[in-house]
N, C-alpha and C positions, 0 to 999 in steps of 0.2 A: 558454539559458534558465538562470533562478535559481530558489532553492528549489524543486529538482527532487523532494525528500522529501515536501515538503506536502502535508498530503490536505483536499482541497477537496471539501465537501459543499454541492450545490445543493438547497434546500429548495423545490421545486416543487408549484404549486398548479395544478391544472387552472384553466383560461381566466387565466392570469395572465402579465404580462411574465418570469416565468422564464425562459419559453420563448426569450427572447431573449440569457438569460446561457450558456444552452445551446450558445446558435447560435457566441457569442464563444467558448467553452472548444474547440467543434469546430473552428472557425478558427486558434485556436493550437494546436491537437494537444495541449491540455492534458488529463492524465489526472483525471475525477470519479467524486464517486458523487453518487448522486441519492436524496433522500428524498420518497417521494408523499404527498401533501397532497391531501384533496378538499372542495370545499365542500358544503354542507350544503344541504337542498334550497330554502331562500333565497337561496341565493347565496352565502351569507357563510361567511368561510375559519373552518377549526376550530380551537377553540380552544386545539391542540397548539400552533400556532406561534408564539401569545404567550409557550410556553417559549424559543422559540429566539431571539425579540424581542419588547421590550415592546409594540409596535404591533400583533403577532400578523398581518401582512403577508407577502406574497411579491412580488417575489423577497427571499429571504433566503441568505446562503453564507454558510457557517462553514468559517474556514482553520485546520487545527493545524497550527502551525509543524514544521519538521523536528525530531526527535527528541522531540514530545511538547509537554504544556504545555497552558495554557488556548486554548482556542478564539479563535479573533477573528471575530466577528460584525460581516457587513457587511450593509449595507438601503441601498435606493434604487439603481436600474439603474444612474445615472452614475457614482455612487461605487463601484458595486461593478467597473461596467467599467475604470475608474481604477486602480484599486488590482488589477485583476488582471492589467492591461496593465504595471504599475510592475514587477510582481514575473514575469510570467510570460511575458512578451513577449521576443522579441530582435529584433536589425537586418533580420533576413530575415522574421520575421514581425510586424513594427511595423505597426500599425493606426493610426497617426497620421500625417498630411500633413506635409510639411516645413515647418518654421517661419517660418525667416528666408529672404530674399532673398540673392542673393549679394552679399557685403560690406555687408550692412544689418544683421549680428547684434548685437541689444540696442540696436537702435536705433528711437526711437519711430516708425512707419511703417513700421518694417523689415519686419513679419509678411506674409509670402505671404496672397494672397487665401485661398486654400484653408484656411489655419490658422486664420484668424478666422474663416471659416466655419463649420469644423468646432467650435471651442470654443462659438460662437452657438447652434448645433443641440445640444452635449451639454448644455446649460441648459436649451435653447426645449424639447427633446423632453419632459420631464416638466413642466417649467413651464409650458409654453401649448397645446402641442398635445393630450397625454393628456388634459389638463384637459377641454379640449372633446369630445372621443372616449368618456370616461369620463360625463360628463353626459349625451351621446345614450344610450351603452348604458342607463343608468341609467333615462332617460325612456322608454326602447322596452322595456324590461320590464315598467313598469307601466302599458303598453298592450298589452300580450300575452297570451298564455294563461294564464298562471301568476296572474293576477289573475281572483277571482270571477265570472264572468260577471255577475250583476247590478247589478254596479256597474262594470263594462269600458267600458260607455260614457262614463262622468264622468271616470274616469282617462284614460280615449282623449282625450277634449277638451282635458284639462287636459296631458298630457305632449305633445299636437301643438302648443297654444299656446304652449308652453315651448320645444321642439325650434324652432320656427319665431321666435322670440324671441331667443332667444340661441345655441345649438350650431352650427344651421344657417348664418347668416352669418356666425359665427366661423370655421366649418369653410371656407366658401366663399373668404376669405381666406386662410386656412393653403395650402390647396392652390392655390390661384393661386399663390402664393409658391414652394409647391413645384414646381410646374410650370414655374417660371421656371427654378429650380435645375437641371432636370434637363434643359431645352431642347438644350442644347449638353453634357451630361455624361451617362455613363450611369450613375452616381452621385451621391449629395450633394454632395461636395465635389469631382469631379472624375473622375478613367476607373479608379481604384479602389478596393477597398471597405475603409472606416476604420470606427471606431467609432461615429462617428456614426450612419453607415446600421444598426449593432447596436443602437445605443440606440432608433432610429426602425422597428427591424423589425417588431416585434408590431404596434406599432398601424397599420403602414400594410400588414401582412399581412390583419390583421383588416376592412377596406376589402371583401376577398372574400368574408367569413363574415357580411357583412348584406346586406339588400336596399337599399342607396343611394338606390333610387329613392322610399323611406321616408322619407330625410332630408328631402327637400326636391325642389322642383323644379329643375335645375339646368340654365345657360344654353345650352348645344346639345343639350339632351334629357338625355341620358343622362351620370351619372359619366364613364365612361369617354372617352364623346365628349369630352366639357368639358374632360378632363384627360388626354389621352393620353398625356404623357411620366410622369405619376405610375404609369398604370394600367401600362405597361409596364415601367415600376421594378419595382411590386409582384410582377410576374412573375418578374422577375429575381435578385428577393430569394426568391423561391419557389424557385427552380433553382439557386442557390447549394449545392455540396454541403456546406458546413457546416451551413446550414440544413438541409439534408434529412436530415443526417446526427443532428440532434437530432430531428427527429420521428421516425425511424425507433426511437432508442432513449426514448422514450416511445410510440411502438407496440408496442416490445418488451417493457414493464411494464404497458400499459394495453390493449393490444388493439386502440387507436385515437388518433387526434387528434385535436381541434377546438381551432380557437384561439380561439373564446368557449365559455364553458358553455352549457350548454343549459336 
């Protein structure tokens, strides 16, 4: 492991993908500190996060180089994951699949199927999958108990229309694809955990934190029956020792851990 004396601080916001960064650091057995932030009653991130990164979002990680110096500020899950792997993993803790087929190094088409899928998921997680999940989460909020009861029937109607038109049909496509990935493999890119699973972890685990029957009518009745491989995969991620350690870290600080904000 390089950069052993660097100081890593995870700026953790409740109900955010920062939990996935803790998962990564626990998997790599890299020491880190946590600075906790809480959402306001409207589920917005506090203004203090904008002092760390201009967008005021989480996850954000600051890395103090060995010997001190100006902090390196990292934002966006895939970039954080890549940077941490570049500096803090080694041959024994690598979370990247093998890139080249034997004898095909550097050739077009010489990449392994696992590596190509891995690269795709590293972009797909934020660019496609989480965009639909977040849209659903937002629509679900505006039909929920935080909305004044006298206007809730109207917001519920609008929310249901948007969900049925956009996130639900898109999520059906996403989960069908992921179901296929997991048909013969325990993890998204093969039989071992990779960074692709890390960047997808928060979104996938959140499936068990919402009532998926409220998203729409699934083809085989329930979500679990329609996508049994996905459902089993979520359970495996929840049982990963590093995920459980990351949850215990938050429970020690907060008293409890909820994937999504209440």
